[in-house]
C-alpha positions as CSV (number, residue, x, y, z in Angstrom):
1,X,-0.1,0.1,0.1
2,X,1.1,3.5,-0.1
3,X,1.8,5.8,1.8
4,X,-1.1,8.0,1.4
5,X,-4.0,8.6,3.8
6,X,-6.8,6.2,2.5
7,X,-9.0,6.7,5.7
8,X,-12.9,7.5,4.4
9,X,-14.4,11.0,5.1
10,X,-18.2,12.4,4.2
11,X,-17.9,14.5,1.8
12,X,-20.5,17.7,2.2
13,X,-22.9,16.0,-0.6
14,X,-22.9,12.7,-2.2
15,X,-20.9,13.0,-5.5
16,X,-21.9,9.9,-8.5
17,X,-18.1,8.4,-9.8
18,X,-18.0,6.3,-12.4
19,X,-14.3,6.2,-11.9
20,X,-15.3,3.9,-8.8
21,X,-17.0,1.7,-10.7
22,X,-14.4,1.8,-13.5
23,X,-11.1,1.1,-11.4
24,X,-13.1,-2.4,-9.5
25,X,-13.9,-4.2,-12.5
26,X,-10.1,-3.5,-14.1
27,X,-9.5,-4.9,-10.5
28,X,-11.5,-7.4,-11.0
29,X,-10.9,-8.3,-14.4
30,X,-6.5,-9.4,-13.1
31,X,-7.9,-10.9,-10.4
32,X,-9.5,-13.3,-12.6
33,X,-6.5,-12.8,-14.8
34,X,-3.9,-14.2,-11.4
35,X,-7.0,-17.0,-10.8
36,X,-6.2,-18.4,-14.5
37,X,-2.0,-18.4,-14.1
38,X,-2.6,-19.8,-11.3
39,X,-4.0,-23.0,-12.8
40,X,-0.7,-23.4,-15.0
41,X,2.2,-25.4,-14.3
42,X,5.4,-23.8,-14.0
43,X,8.5,-25.1,-14.7
44,X,10.3,-22.9,-12.5
45,X,9.7,-22.6,-8.6
46,X,8.9,-19.2,-7.6
47,X,6.3,-18.3,-10.1
48,X,3.5,-19.3,-8.4
49,X,4.7,-17.6,-5.4
50,X,5.0,-14.5,-7.2
51,X,1.9,-14.7,-8.7
52,X,0.4,-15.3,-5.6
53,X,1.7,-12.0,-4.0
54,X,0.5,-9.8,-7.2
55,X,-2.9,-10.8,-6.5
56,X,-3.0,-10.7,-2.4
57,X,-1.8,-7.3,-3.7
58,X,-4.8,-6.3,-5.6
59,X,-7.1,-8.1,-3.5
60,X,-6.2,-5.9,-0.5
61,X,-6.9,-2.5,-2.9
62,X,-10.2,-4.0,-3.7
63,X,-11.1,-4.8,-0.8
64,X,-10.2,-1.1,0.5
65,X,-12.0,0.4,-2.9
66,X,-15.0,-1.6,-2.2
67,X,-15.8,0.6,1.3
68,X,-16.0,3.6,-0.6
69,X,-19.5,5.1,-1.7
70,X,-20.8,7.9,-3.7
71,X,-20.5,9.9,-0.1
72,X,-16.8,9.6,0.2
73,X,-14.5,12.1,-0.1
74,X,-14.2,12.3,-4.8
75,X,-10.3,12.8,-3.8
76,X,-9.8,10.0,-1.1
77,X,-11.4,8.1,-3.9
78,X,-9.8,9.4,-6.8
79,X,-6.3,8.9,-4.6
80,X,-7.3,5.3,-4.2
81,X,-8.3,4.5,-7.6
82,X,-5.6,6.6,-9.6
83,X,-3.1,4.2,-6.9
84,X,-4.7,0.8,-8.5
85,X,-4.6,2.0,-12.2
86,X,0.0,2.6,-11.6
87,X,-0.3,-0.7,-9.6
88,X,-1.6,-2.5,-12.6
89,X,0.6,-0.6,-14.9
90,X,3.9,-1.7,-12.7
91,X,2.5,-5.5,-12.2
92,X,0.9,-6.6,-15.3
93,X,3.8,-6.7,-17.6
94,X,5.6,-9.2,-14.1
95,X,2.5,-11.4,-14.8
96,X,3.1,-11.9,-18.2
97,X,6.9,-12.7,-17.4
98,X,6.0,-15.2,-15.1
99,X,3.4,-16.5,-17.9
100,X,6.3,-16.4,-20.7
101,X,8.4,-18.3,-18.1
102,X,6.5,-21.9,-19.2
103,X,6.8,-21.2,-22.9
104,X,8.5,-24.2,-24.8
105,X,10.9,-21.7,-26.3
106,X,12.6,-20.8,-23.0
107,X,15.6,-23.8,-22.2
108,X,14.3,-25.1,-18.8
109,X,17.8,-26.4,-18.5
110,X,19.4,-22.4,-17.8
111,X,17.2,-21.9,-14.7
112,X,18.2,-23.8,-11.6
113,X,22.5,-24.0,-12.2
114,X,21.5,-20.3,-12.9
115,X,19.7,-19.6,-9.7
116,X,22.3,-21.5,-7.5
117,X,24.9,-18.8,-9.4
118,X,22.6,-16.0,-8.1
119,X,22.5,-16.9,-4.6
120,X,25.7,-17.2,-4.0
121,X,25.7,-13.4,-5.0
122,X,22.5,-12.3,-3.5
123,X,20.9,-13.3,-0.6
124,X,17.9,-15.1,-0.3
125,X,16.9,-14.5,-4.3
126,X,14.5,-15.9,-6.2
127,X,15.6,-16.0,-9.7
128,X,13.2,-15.6,-12.5
129,X,14.5,-16.6,-16.0
130,X,12.3,-15.8,-19.0
131,X,12.1,-15.0,-23.2
132,X,11.3,-11.5,-23.4
133,X,9.8,-9.5,-26.5
134,X,13.0,-6.9,-26.5
135,X,15.6,-8.1,-28.0
136,X,18.1,-6.2,-25.2
137,X,18.1,-8.6,-22.1
138,X,16.9,-6.7,-18.9
139,X,16.3,-7.2,-15.2
140,X,13.3,-6.5,-13.1
141,X,14.7,-6.5,-9.3
142,X,13.8,-4.1,-5.9
143,X,10.2,-4.5,-6.5
144,X,7.9,-3.2,-3.4
145,X,5.1,-6.3,-4.2
146,X,7.8,-8.8,-5.1
147,X,11.2,-8.3,-2.1
148,X,13.8,-11.0,-3.5
149,X,12.5,-11.7,-7.0
150,X,14.6,-11.0,-9.7
151,X,13.7,-11.5,-13.2
152,X,15.8,-11.8,-16.0
153,X,14.6,-11.8,-19.4
154,X,16.3,-12.9,-22.9
155,X,15.3,-11.8,-26.2
156,X,12.5,-14.3,-27.5
157,X,14.7,-15.2,-30.5
158,X,17.5,-16.1,-28.3
159,X,16.0,-17.7,-24.7
160,X,17.2,-21.4,-26.1
161,X,20.0,-20.6,-27.3
162,X,22.7,-21.5,-24.3
163,X,25.8,-19.5,-26.2
164,X,23.7,-16.5,-24.8
165,X,23.3,-17.5,-21.0
166,X,27.0,-15.3,-20.3
167,X,24.6,-12.0,-21.2
168,X,22.7,-13.3,-18.0
169,X,25.9,-12.3,-15.7
170,X,25.5,-8.8,-17.0
171,X,21.5,-8.2,-15.6
172,X,22.6,-10.4,-12.3
173,X,25.5,-7.5,-12.0
174,X,22.5,-4.7,-11.8
175,X,20.8,-6.9,-8.5
176,X,24.7,-7.0,-7.3
177,X,25.1,-3.3,-7.4
178,X,21.3,-2.8,-5.5
179,X,22.4,-5.3,-2.7
180,X,25.9,-3.8,-2.4
181,X,25.0,-0.3,-2.6
182,X,27.1,0.5,-4.5
183,X,25.2,4.1,-5.5
184,X,25.8,5.5,-2.1
185,X,29.4,4.5,-2.8
186,X,30.0,5.5,-5.8
187,X,27.8,8.3,-6.3
188,X,30.4,11.0,-4.3
189,X,33.1,9.2,-6.1
190,X,31.2,10.7,-9.5
191,X,30.1,13.4,-8.5
192,X,33.6,14.5,-7.3
193,X,35.5,13.7,-10.7
194,X,32.3,15.6,-12.9
195,X,34.0,18.6,-10.4
196,X,37.1,17.5,-11.3
197,X,36.4,16.7,-15.3
198,X,34.9,19.7,-15.6
199,X,37.6,22.3,-13.6
200,X,40.2,20.8,-16.4
201,X,38.1,22.3,-18.7
202,X,36.6,25.5,-17.4
203,X,36.9,27.6,-20.2
204,X,34.6,24.8,-22.4
205,X,32.5,25.1,-19.5
206,X,32.0,29.1,-18.8
207,X,31.1,28.9,-22.4
208,X,27.7,27.2,-21.8
209,X,27.4,28.3,-18.5
210,X,28.9,31.7,-18.0
211,X,26.8,32.4,-14.9
212,X,28.5,30.3,-12.8
213,X,31.6,30.9,-11.1
214,X,35.0,28.4,-10.2
215,X,33.6,28.9,-6.6
216,X,30.3,28.0,-7.1
217,X,30.7,25.3,-9.1
218,X,29.5,22.9,-6.3
219,X,26.9,24.9,-4.9
220,X,23.1,24.2,-5.6
221,X,23.5,26.9,-8.9
222,X,26.9,25.3,-10.1
223,X,25.1,21.7,-9.5
224,X,21.9,22.8,-11.3
225,X,24.1,23.0,-14.5
226,X,25.7,19.2,-14.4
227,X,23.1,17.4,-13.2
228,X,22.3,15.6,-16.2
229,X,26.1,14.6,-16.2
230,X,25.8,13.6,-13.2
231,X,22.7,11.5,-13.8
232,X,24.1,9.9,-17.2
233,X,27.5,9.0,-15.2
234,X,25.6,7.2,-12.1
235,X,23.8,4.9,-15.2
236,X,27.1,4.4,-17.0
237,X,29.0,3.5,-13.9
238,X,26.4,0.9,-13.0
239,X,26.4,-0.3,-16.7
240,X,30.6,-0.2,-17.1
241,X,30.4,-2.8,-13.3
242,X,27.6,-5.1,-14.6
243,X,29.7,-5.4,-18.2
244,X,33.2,-6.0,-15.8
245,X,30.8,-8.7,-13.7
246,X,30.0,-10.5,-16.8
247,X,33.3,-10.9,-17.6
248,X,33.8,-11.9,-13.7
249,X,31.1,-14.6,-13.8
250,X,31.0,-16.0,-17.4
251,X,34.9,-15.3,-18.6
252,X,35.7,-14.6,-21.8
253,X,32.4,-16.4,-22.9
254,X,30.5,-13.0,-22.0
255,X,32.6,-10.9,-24.6
256,X,31.5,-13.5,-27.5
257,X,27.8,-13.4,-26.0
258,X,27.8,-9.6,-25.8
259,X,29.8,-9.1,-29.5
260,X,26.8,-11.6,-31.0
261,X,23.6,-9.7,-29.6
262,X,25.1,-6.8,-29.9
263,X,27.4,-5.8,-32.6
264,X,28.8,-3.6,-34.0
265,X,26.1,-1.1,-31.8
266,X,23.0,0.8,-32.1
267,X,23.4,4.1,-34.2
268,X,22.5,6.5,-32.1
269,X,24.5,7.0,-28.8
270,X,22.1,6.4,-25.0
271,X,23.8,8.7,-22.8
272,X,22.6,6.9,-20.0
273,X,25.5,3.9,-21.5
274,X,29.0,4.2,-22.6
275,X,29.7,3.8,-26.3
276,X,29.8,1.0,-28.1
277,X,33.5,1.0,-28.4
278,X,34.4,2.2,-24.6
279,X,31.9,-1.0,-23.3
280,X,34.2,-2.9,-25.4
281,X,37.2,-1.5,-24.5
282,X,35.7,-2.2,-20.9
283,X,35.5,-5.7,-21.4
284,X,39.1,-6.1,-22.6
285,X,40.4,-4.5,-19.6
286,X,38.4,-6.7,-17.8
287,X,40.1,-9.3,-19.5
288,X,43.5,-8.4,-18.9
289,X,42.7,-8.1,-15.6
290,X,41.7,-11.4,-14.1
291,X,44.5,-12.8,-17.2
292,X,41.8,-13.8,-19.6
293,X,42.8,-14.2,-23.6
294,X,40.7,-11.6,-25.1
295,X,39.3,-12.3,-29.2
296,X,41.1,-10.9,-32.2
297,X,40.7,-7.3,-33.0
298,X,37.8,-7.7,-30.5
299,X,37.1,-3.8,-30.1
300,X,36.9,-3.5,-33.9
301,X,33.5,-5.5,-34.1
302,X,31.8,-2.1,-33.0
303,X,31.3,1.3,-34.3
304,X,30.3,4.3,-31.7
305,X,26.9,5.4,-32.1
306,X,25.9,8.8,-33.9
307,X,25.1,11.5,-31.1
308,X,22.0,13.8,-31.3
309,X,23.0,15.6,-28.8
310,X,24.2,19.7,-29.2
311,X,25.9,22.5,-26.9
312,X,26.1,22.2,-23.6
313,X,24.2,18.8,-23.7
314,X,26.9,17.4,-25.8
315,X,29.7,18.8,-23.3
316,X,27.9,17.3,-20.5
317,X,28.1,13.7,-21.9
318,X,31.3,14.0,-22.5
319,X,32.4,14.9,-19.1
320,X,29.5,12.0,-17.5
321,X,32.1,9.8,-20.6
322,X,35.3,11.0,-19.0
323,X,34.5,10.8,-15.4
324,X,33.4,6.9,-15.2
325,X,36.3,6.4,-17.3
326,X,38.4,7.7,-14.6
327,X,36.7,5.4,-12.1
328,X,36.5,2.3,-14.6
329,X,39.4,0.9,-12.2
330,X,37.6,1.1,-9.4
331,X,34.7,-0.8,-10.2
332,X,37.2,-3.1,-11.4
333,X,38.5,-3.9,-8.2
334,X,34.7,-4.0,-6.5
335,X,33.8,-6.3,-8.8
336,X,36.6,-8.8,-8.5
337,X,36.3,-8.6,-4.6
338,X,32.3,-9.1,-4.6
339,X,33.0,-12.1,-6.4
340,X,35.4,-13.7,-4.8
341,X,33.9,-13.2,-1.7
342,X,31.0,-15.1,-3.5
343,X,33.4,-17.9,-4.2
344,X,32.7,-17.0,-7.4
345,X,35.1,-19.6,-9.7
346,X,37.5,-17.7,-12.4
347,X,37.4,-19.1,-16.0
348,X,39.2,-22.6,-15.9
349,X,41.4,-23.2,-19.1
350,X,41.6,-27.1,-18.3
351,X,38.5,-27.5,-17.2
352,X,37.1,-25.8,-20.7
353,X,39.4,-28.0,-22.7
354,X,37.7,-30.6,-21.1
355,X,34.6,-30.1,-22.3
356,X,35.5,-28.8,-25.5
357,X,36.6,-32.6,-26.2
358,X,33.7,-34.1,-25.1
359,X,31.5,-31.8,-27.4
360,X,34.1,-32.7,-30.2
361,X,32.9,-36.9,-29.7
362,X,29.1,-35.1,-29.6
363,X,28.6,-36.1,-25.8
364,X,27.7,-33.9,-23.5
365,X,30.8,-32.4,-21.1
366,X,30.7,-34.3,-17.5
367,X,32.2,-32.8,-13.8
368,X,32.0,-29.4,-14.8
369,X,32.7,-26.5,-11.7
370,X,31.1,-23.9,-13.5
371,X,28.6,-22.7,-16.4
372,X,31.4,-20.7,-17.1
373,X,33.7,-23.5,-18.1
374,X,30.5,-24.8,-20.3
375,X,30.2,-21.7,-21.6
376,X,32.8,-20.9,-22.7
377,X,33.7,-24.5,-24.5
378,X,30.1,-23.5,-26.6
379,X,32.5,-20.7,-28.0
380,X,35.2,-22.0,-28.5
381,X,33.6,-25.0,-30.9
382,X,31.3,-22.2,-32.1
383,X,34.2,-20.5,-33.3
384,X,36.6,-23.5,-34.4
385,X,36.2,-23.9,-38.6
386,X,37.5,-27.9,-38.1
387,X,35.4,-28.4,-35.6
388,X,33.3,-31.9,-36.7
389,X,35.3,-31.9,-39.7
390,X,34.7,-35.3,-40.4
391,X,30.9,-35.3,-39.9
392,X,29.3,-33.6,-43.2
393,X,25.8,-34.0,-41.8
394,X,26.3,-32.7,-38.6
395,X,28.5,-29.5,-39.8
396,X,25.3,-28.1,-41.8
397,X,23.7,-28.0,-38.5
398,X,26.4,-27.3,-36.2
399,X,24.8,-24.3,-34.3
400,X,21.9,-26.3,-33.5
401,X,24.0,-29.7,-32.5
402,X,26.1,-27.5,-30.4
403,X,23.5,-26.2,-28.7
404,X,21.4,-29.3,-27.7
405,X,25.2,-30.2,-26.2
406,X,25.7,-27.1,-24.0
407,X,22.8,-27.5,-23.0
408,X,22.5,-31.5,-21.8
409,X,26.6,-30.7,-20.5
410,X,24.0,-28.0,-18.2
411,X,21.9,-30.5,-17.3
412,X,24.3,-33.4,-16.4
413,X,25.7,-30.4,-14.5
414,X,23.1,-29.5,-12.6
415,X,22.4,-33.0,-12.0
416,X,26.1,-33.9,-10.8
417,X,25.0,-30.7,-8.4
418,X,22.3,-31.9,-6.5
419,X,24.3,-35.8,-6.1
420,X,26.6,-33.9,-4.5
421,X,24.4,-32.0,-2.2
422,X,22.6,-35.1,-1.4
């Protein structure tokens, strides 16, 4: 429930409010929908519980609104109805997400081991993996109605592709960022870096904001001028961390999955993200930090999008870019510290080679110690032009057969993990 006071007050005269009728009809419709969804079979845990939590939220709001009459203060009615309408906009997509998690286009084998990995990183996490009709992977988390839930959506066209699994590492990074309170940790550093960058380019700044003196740069009047840069830089810093986190968790395979999905990058620059090439350069730096090999000419796969920003806005975007560049090393070390404390293993070359050899024999790998090893083995086989050279009929279907082997290896990995727990 919101913090509004929704106690009933009697208006001076009765006022009929059709909005009350409309709102009750809407909430009854969504409750009917949750009842239908609860009869579905969900292959992933937490979906049924999530639907129950959402139904409970709407049922409580319905019971409150049903107490209103035509004599209730119209402002109270409108506040409650508006709040419920907002909740509908927030939670209906989540119900759709839960429903899509049942679709056979999803690789169900991936959920359990990914959920186990997530529990190492985010306490008491309830992970749901699903397909999404958006080509960019994304995550829902920190939802008031669904505490501890992390929902990761992969593009519907790739949700059955085991080679795309490393992209979930980036999305997990957002949940880790929130749990660790890294906003609080880095926001002051970001502001300091922004001020330092502006001071080093004072003449350029002063051309756009001549009314602000150097002494007032950090006052409220000065902050208002560079607030957009601060907003972009905080977003960029989180995205930079999540890319680094993807590398730390999935090793070199994250670079392959990232390029597979996004290279050469979108044609228009989004200032809330580092530029396309800068993101690629950050991934290369992360590989160097952890002693991982880098695909040849990796950065060359990417082209920067055209910036549609001009004047002072373009200047502020460049300031945000440089401020995040200055903090990339700090973000990388924090990423390493968190992963190490969670005992997330680094990429293991010996284990990858073993799984690749199993794939070469057309059998799933066994005794894998991490999803990282499995996805890296998959990408090694994918890029090897000699792979299955003696099996012409299979080479024609290489991506399909390789994906089946990768998913079967994940399934074996999960069975072996459960046996160790017994």
